[in-house]
C-alpha positions as MATLAB code, in Angstrom:
seq = 'XXXXXXXXXXXXXXXXXXXXXXXXXXXXXXXXXXXXXXXXXXXXXXXXXXXXXXXXXXXXXXXXXXXXXXXXXXXXXXXXXXXXXXXXXXXXXXXXXXXXXXXXXXXXXXXXXXXXXXXXXXXXXXXXXXXXXXXXXXXXXXXXXXXXXXXXXXXXXXXXXXXXXXXXXXXXXXXXXXXXXXXXXXXXXXXXXXXXXXXXXXXXXXXXXXXXXXXXXXXXXXXXXXXXXXXXXXXXXXXXXXXXXXXXXXXXXXXXXXXXXXXXXXXXXXXXXXXXXXXXXXXXXXXXXXXXXXXXXXXXXXXXXXXXXXXXXXXXXXXXXXXXXXXXXXXXXXXXXXXXXXXXXXXXXXXXXXXXXXXXXXXXXXXXXXXXXXXXXXXXXXXXXXXXXXXXXXXXXXXXXXXXXXXXXXXXXXXXXXXXXXXXXX';
ca = [
       0.078   -0.031    0.164;
       3.026    2.688    0.489;
       3.921    1.921   -2.921;
       0.602    2.543   -4.414;
       0.446    5.930   -2.171;
       3.817    6.728   -3.432;
       2.665    6.314   -7.086;
      -0.295    8.186   -6.763;
       1.607   11.181   -5.435;
       3.841   10.864   -8.550;
       1.252   10.729  -10.872;
      -0.684   13.422   -9.510;
       2.153   15.639   -9.859;
       1.817   16.440  -13.491;
      -0.097   14.982  -16.270;
       2.984   13.967  -18.212;
       3.972   11.125  -15.533;
       3.587    7.833  -16.636;
       3.631    4.319  -14.371;
       4.835    0.908  -15.905;
       3.850   -1.938  -13.494;
       4.991   -5.455  -14.237;
       2.634   -7.782  -12.641;
       3.825  -11.310  -11.346;
       5.138  -13.814  -13.758;
       4.241  -17.400  -13.635;
       6.843  -19.766  -12.090;
       7.280  -23.236  -11.027;
       7.368  -22.025   -7.072;
       4.108  -20.000   -7.556;
       0.732  -22.146   -8.036;
      -2.022  -20.871  -10.473;
      -4.279  -19.778   -7.621;
      -1.577  -17.726   -5.775;
      -0.266  -16.185   -9.102;
      -3.857  -14.723   -9.671;
      -4.456  -13.666   -5.872;
      -1.078  -11.777   -6.138;
      -2.240  -10.132   -9.307;
      -5.806   -9.088   -8.151;
      -4.363   -7.835   -4.897;
      -2.472   -5.387   -7.093;
      -5.358   -4.413   -9.513;
      -7.898   -3.838   -6.318;
      -5.342   -1.597   -4.713;
      -5.013    0.382   -8.018;
      -8.546    0.332   -8.542;
      -9.227    1.535   -5.148;
      -6.724    4.291   -5.627;
      -9.058    5.442   -8.801;
      -6.752    4.315  -11.314;
      -7.832    2.622  -14.733;
      -6.323   -0.665  -15.048;
      -7.368   -1.654  -18.347;
      -4.445   -0.496  -20.416;
      -1.912   -3.273  -20.647;
       1.227   -4.097  -22.009;
       2.719   -7.380  -22.663;
       6.728   -8.083  -22.331;
       7.561  -11.133  -24.693;
      10.735  -12.885  -24.020;
      12.991  -15.622  -25.589;
      15.354  -17.963  -23.760;
      19.199  -18.451  -24.892;
      19.600  -20.834  -27.926;
      21.430  -23.277  -25.526;
      18.931  -22.969  -22.696;
      18.228  -26.495  -21.187;
      15.031  -28.101  -20.251;
      15.285  -27.313  -16.860;
      15.244  -23.434  -17.673;
      11.510  -22.937  -17.374;
      11.428  -19.154  -17.656;
       8.015  -17.877  -19.136;
       8.104  -16.206  -22.180;
       5.243  -13.619  -21.449;
       4.706  -10.827  -18.715;
       1.426   -8.756  -18.513;
       2.253   -5.050  -17.490;
      -0.232   -2.154  -16.237;
       0.532    1.416  -17.903;
      -0.932    4.306  -15.674;
      -1.230    7.884  -16.204;
      -3.714   10.660  -14.967;
      -5.329   10.842  -18.567;
      -4.218    7.995  -21.225;
      -5.710   10.182  -24.068;
      -3.824   13.271  -23.672;
      -0.322   11.750  -22.436;
       2.425   12.605  -24.667;
       4.009    8.891  -24.136;
       3.257    6.214  -27.089;
       2.460    3.352  -25.274;
       2.988    0.061  -27.309;
       0.994   -2.862  -26.983;
       3.700   -5.578  -27.034;
       7.380   -5.156  -26.521;
       9.950   -7.707  -27.548;
      10.895  -10.557  -28.117;
      13.501   -9.889  -25.638;
      16.500  -12.398  -25.075;
      16.514  -13.316  -21.441;
      20.260  -13.326  -19.608;
      21.580  -16.917  -19.506;
      21.248  -18.607  -16.136;
      25.049  -19.085  -15.662;
      25.526  -15.023  -16.567;
      23.050  -14.065  -13.437;
      24.845  -12.394  -10.659;
      25.285  -14.485   -7.834;
      25.522  -17.553   -9.774;
      27.083  -20.646   -8.048;
      27.506  -23.940  -10.350;
      27.036  -25.567   -6.827;
      23.986  -23.971   -5.520;
      22.126  -22.567   -8.770;
      19.457  -20.222   -8.737;
      16.067  -21.144   -7.999;
      12.859  -20.448  -10.167;
      12.116  -17.304   -7.946;
      15.724  -15.888   -8.553;
      15.683  -16.914  -12.146;
      12.122  -15.214  -12.726;
      13.336  -12.016  -10.974;
      16.686  -11.354  -13.185;
      16.131  -10.823  -16.915;
      19.483   -9.180  -17.699;
      20.156   -5.342  -18.875;
      19.183   -5.711  -22.486;
      15.406   -6.567  -22.008;
      15.210   -3.566  -19.481;
      17.035   -1.358  -22.033;
      14.467   -2.509  -24.815;
      11.528   -1.713  -22.362;
      12.763    1.809  -21.634;
      13.672    2.714  -25.435;
       9.965    1.602  -26.707;
       8.672    4.206  -24.065;
      10.925    6.707  -25.285;
      10.487    6.056  -29.027;
       7.756    8.818  -30.496;
       8.623   11.278  -27.970;
       9.727   14.605  -29.171;
      12.370   16.184  -26.793;
      13.414   19.694  -26.561;
      17.052   20.485  -25.271;
      15.622   21.327  -21.749;
      13.354   18.305  -21.479;
      14.519   15.601  -19.190;
      13.264   12.169  -18.318;
      13.447   10.600  -14.863;
      13.191    6.988  -14.164;
      11.531    6.938  -10.922;
      11.951    3.019   -9.494;
       9.437    2.743   -6.431;
      10.309   -1.115   -6.178;
      13.298   -2.140   -7.929;
      14.054   -5.765   -8.377;
      16.833   -7.410   -6.177;
      19.882   -6.413   -8.731;
      18.308   -3.232   -9.855;
      18.201   -4.031  -13.444;
      16.425   -0.697  -14.597;
      18.996    1.396  -12.811;
      21.596   -0.844  -14.381;
      20.439   -0.358  -17.467;
      20.382    3.500  -17.483;
      23.692    3.420  -15.943;
      25.029    1.336  -18.774;
      23.698    3.378  -21.329;
      24.775    6.534  -19.726;
      28.526    5.218  -19.745;
      27.811    4.233  -23.562;
      27.394    7.890  -24.423;
      23.389    7.422  -24.952;
      20.181    8.580  -23.123;
      21.867   11.849  -22.072;
      18.382   13.395  -20.959;
      17.625   10.002  -18.703;
      18.249    9.866  -15.495;
      17.320    7.105  -12.687;
      16.371    7.285   -9.070;
      15.292    4.311   -7.442;
      14.510    3.569   -3.492;
      17.210    1.402   -2.955;
      17.050   -1.021    0.186;
      20.013   -1.801    2.523;
      20.078   -5.365    0.905;
      21.034   -4.083   -2.537;
      23.928   -1.859   -1.615;
      26.087   -4.281   -3.330;
      24.637   -3.107   -6.432;
      24.835    0.333   -5.764;
      28.537   -0.451   -5.502;
      28.570   -2.393   -8.576;
      27.344    0.818  -10.395;
      29.734    3.256   -8.864;
      32.658    1.093   -9.828;
      31.391    0.719  -13.465;
      31.325    4.684  -13.383;
      34.536    4.934  -12.049;
      36.170    2.561  -14.183;
      34.480    4.138  -17.246;
      35.758    7.606  -16.238;
      39.368    6.166  -15.497;
      39.695    4.653  -19.043;
      38.315    7.995  -20.331;
      40.353   10.760  -22.281;
      39.663   13.208  -19.533;
      41.263   11.006  -16.642;
      44.499   12.093  -15.507;
      47.358    9.390  -15.946;
      47.306    6.223  -13.567;
      51.197    6.823  -13.091;
      52.073   10.319  -12.085;
      55.068   11.471  -13.832;
      57.368   13.199  -11.202;
      60.169   15.167  -12.121;
      63.350   14.930  -10.031;
      63.559   17.751   -7.575;
      65.980   20.311   -8.562;
      68.026   22.147   -6.010;
      67.407   26.286   -6.225;
      70.377   28.168   -7.637;
      71.265   30.429   -4.653;
      73.558   33.353   -4.839;
      73.630   34.508   -1.191;
      72.477   31.513    0.976;
      73.513   27.824    0.763;
      71.794   24.430    0.167;
      72.528   21.976    2.565;
      70.636   18.536    3.306;
      67.621   19.467    1.424;
      67.280   22.996    3.223;
      68.544   26.518    3.322;
      71.892   27.548    5.394;
      72.720   31.126    6.019;
      76.290   31.345    5.605;
      78.596   32.424    8.413;
      81.149   34.282    5.809;
      77.608   36.372    5.117;
      77.560   37.279    8.972;
      80.999   37.970    9.497;
      81.113   40.261    6.429;
      80.322   42.969    8.437;
      81.702   44.521   11.636;
      79.872   43.854   14.861;
      77.856   46.618   15.947;
      77.400   48.090   12.409;
      74.055   48.532   10.668;
      74.847   46.046    7.827;
      75.806   43.884   10.635;
      72.403   44.083   12.400;
      70.331   43.610    9.053;
      72.017   40.431    8.244;
      71.267   39.171   11.547;
      67.823   40.043   10.848;
      67.695   38.153    7.458;
      69.643   35.167    9.108;
      67.031   35.141   12.184;
      63.973   35.105    9.533;
      65.455   32.425    7.474;
      65.816   30.227   10.488;
      62.400   30.987   11.649;
      61.163   29.413    8.246;
      63.724   26.672    8.208;
      64.399   25.433   11.908;
      68.024   23.872   12.317;
      66.998   20.001   12.544;
      67.023   18.756   16.358;
      70.310   16.950   17.295;
      68.115   13.708   18.238;
      66.876   12.898   14.576;
      68.953   10.206   13.103;
      70.692   11.230    9.954;
      69.354    9.738    6.789;
      70.395    6.226    5.385;
      71.526    5.082    9.141;
      70.757    1.593    9.664;
      68.312    1.603   12.741;
      69.254   -0.595   15.726;
      66.636   -3.301   16.411;
      63.782   -1.655   18.719;
      64.184   -4.530   21.581;
      66.390   -7.360   22.536;
      65.919  -10.312   24.968;
      64.095  -12.996   25.864;
      61.546  -14.109   28.748;
      62.580  -15.020   31.963;
      61.369  -18.479   32.936;
      63.593  -18.893   35.738;
      60.735  -19.425   38.484;
      57.985  -20.792   36.123;
      57.206  -24.362   34.947;
      55.985  -24.587   31.765;
      53.994  -27.345   30.080;
      56.527  -29.218   28.148;
      55.362  -29.843   24.525;
      57.844  -32.463   23.142;
      57.007  -34.925   25.716;
      55.072  -38.004   24.667;
      51.317  -38.525   26.038;
      50.423  -41.744   26.957;
      46.987  -41.939   27.916;
      44.945  -44.336   29.232;
      44.063  -47.189   27.127;
      40.612  -48.761   26.426;
      39.825  -51.598   24.424;
      37.083  -51.217   21.804;
      34.984  -54.149   23.111;
      34.918  -52.952   26.488;
      33.966  -49.379   26.042;
      30.605  -49.339   27.138;
      30.174  -45.384   27.091;
      26.824  -44.257   25.491;
      28.273  -42.321   22.395;
      26.851  -38.755   21.468;
      28.866  -38.219   18.219;
      31.903  -39.913   16.574;
      34.042  -38.104   14.132;
      36.023  -40.596   12.336;
      39.800  -39.237   11.724;
      41.323  -39.061    8.625;
      45.058  -38.195    6.876;
      46.530  -39.656    9.940;
      44.513  -37.906   12.683;
      42.633  -39.305   15.629;
      39.235  -40.628   15.578;
      36.996  -38.297   18.211;
      34.494  -39.786   20.330;
      32.001  -37.722   22.737;
      29.961  -39.437   25.031;
      26.552  -38.505   26.467;
      28.372  -36.839   29.294;
      30.630  -34.954   27.074;
      33.423  -36.919   27.914;
      36.128  -37.081   25.087;
      38.177  -39.827   23.949;
      40.380  -40.408   21.224;
      39.989  -43.895   19.345;
      41.782  -45.832   17.298;
      39.495  -48.628   15.334;
      41.956  -50.037   13.359;
      44.284  -52.990   13.957;
      47.650  -51.137   13.924;
      49.129  -48.952   16.412;
      49.052  -45.105   15.700;
      51.399  -42.308   17.064;
      50.295  -38.686   16.954;
      52.422  -35.720   16.680;
      51.809  -32.499   18.392;
      48.956  -30.683   16.897;
      45.529  -29.257   16.701;
      42.969  -31.553   17.867;
      39.771  -29.589   17.286;
      39.475  -25.869   15.943;
      41.281  -22.992   17.629;
      39.015  -20.957   19.821;
      37.428  -24.509   21.273;
      35.852  -23.681   24.373;
      32.865  -22.118   26.332;
      32.932  -18.451   26.133;
      31.022  -16.490   28.679;
      30.606  -12.524   28.906;
      31.183  -11.332   32.235;
      30.926   -8.031   33.521;
      33.883   -6.287   34.982;
      33.491   -4.239   38.126;
      34.384   -1.051   38.465;
      34.103    0.271   34.796;
      31.001    2.422   35.485;
      28.973    2.777   32.633;
      31.310    0.798   30.103;
      30.714   -2.759   32.240;
      28.149   -4.157   29.926;
      30.424   -3.650   26.987;
      33.500   -5.199   28.522;
      35.192   -8.525   28.056;
      36.841  -10.555   30.512;
      40.757  -10.940   31.087;
      40.745  -14.596   31.240;
      44.782  -15.558   31.066;
      45.475  -15.702   34.718;
      49.565  -15.557   33.632;
      51.403  -14.189   30.939;
      53.212  -17.756   30.512;
      49.818  -18.947   29.791;
      50.115  -20.916   26.226;
      48.188  -19.106   23.133;
      48.227  -20.576   19.656;
      49.587  -18.342   16.899;
      49.951  -19.602   13.529;
      49.032  -23.026   14.677;
      52.082  -23.322   17.191;
      51.486  -22.994   21.012;
      53.956  -20.696   23.011;
      53.305  -18.392   26.108;
      52.055  -15.281   25.957;
      55.234  -13.541   27.101;
      57.124  -15.330   24.203;
      54.267  -14.092   21.345;
      54.704  -10.294   22.939;
      58.408  -10.608   22.968;
      58.688  -12.165   19.234;
      56.296   -9.392   18.078;
      58.232   -6.573   19.688;
      61.815   -7.974   18.404;
      60.691   -8.443   14.913;
      57.928   -5.693   14.387;
      58.187   -3.281   16.922;
      54.616   -4.209   18.188;
      54.460   -4.299   21.773;
      50.552   -3.875   22.161;
      48.580   -6.787   20.737;
      44.931   -7.883   20.989;
      43.992  -11.479   22.182;
      40.530  -13.107   21.374;
      39.220  -14.329   24.586;
      39.160  -18.125   24.472;
      39.366  -21.167   26.875;
      42.256  -23.619   26.186;
      41.304  -27.421   26.873;
      44.039  -29.696   27.712;
      44.008  -33.197   29.362;
      44.806  -33.683   32.964;
      48.056  -35.665   33.160;
];
């Protein structure tokens, strides 16, 4: 009803305005009764708003020559043409448009060979060429003056804004200079808007009026100076010029004024600033001190208690069969975890990930003392900087990770995602 209300307002603004309404198209996901119901709902809303729904237009389509039998897109779609007075409108309304070639299914936006578009998606996306022909059919016969302009106001754009993309493509091609597009785009269609913006930018960037992509930079030339010097890419006031006149004379005072003015514009570099092309020493050196800490030995052999498969009586909740020399994982009803070997050969597993990274229960807790930000804080769960974390699938203490980042990248402030590390009790 909001669309009908907007349509009523737009048609009432001027007698030259015209409306093109495409009624529901038959497709396999919609029954005949539902199709008639939807069409009658649109027509009843328009009749209630005082419109004449007797002027119709047929859109004729043809499928690609290589279309398969699974492509059951219809060949005809009925449209309504509305205006304040069909007898005095300057538009020449055709009775039919087409046949127009539909887009190939594998050329549709969002096409995926593994999950191909369904009947609804196929019926909705017709391609740019049919929409260009529809607009051309309406424009033909119009006598436009230099000051005339056509605004295509799309009240209900389809998912991929094909009328808008058609106008964009034609204007990029140098056509339809008197046509503009304005659509009520939803948040879920912003990807299409970005697509059109990218097309416009690429077209401009490849055009003759765009600047060169590689800016030509001339080598900086040192200025030719007759009084002051040019040293280390900056002007320097020569001492010989200062000592040219005796101290206390009017000339010496004027020279000092010029020197002070130059140094105010070009201050002398600080003595703490490193010179160019000098190797900067490492920002940090050292290793963590584990003198009073006992770390978990990651190289030791883990020999867990063994249970024969025929003696295993726990009720299984889930079993994940191991592949590529990975252990089979059995989770029981009471959420105990067992590593299983259902083969007749002995298996040895090296150090590695048992589950996915970040496995564990996560609970957001309020941190006391954070004031109004308490509800937006996450708890710090690592009890010590010797707690093991995973970095590039390698376990290491947190302090070793920070030390590594500081030495190699100069990064002393890191962010860790909160997680729980599950280790067996040995």
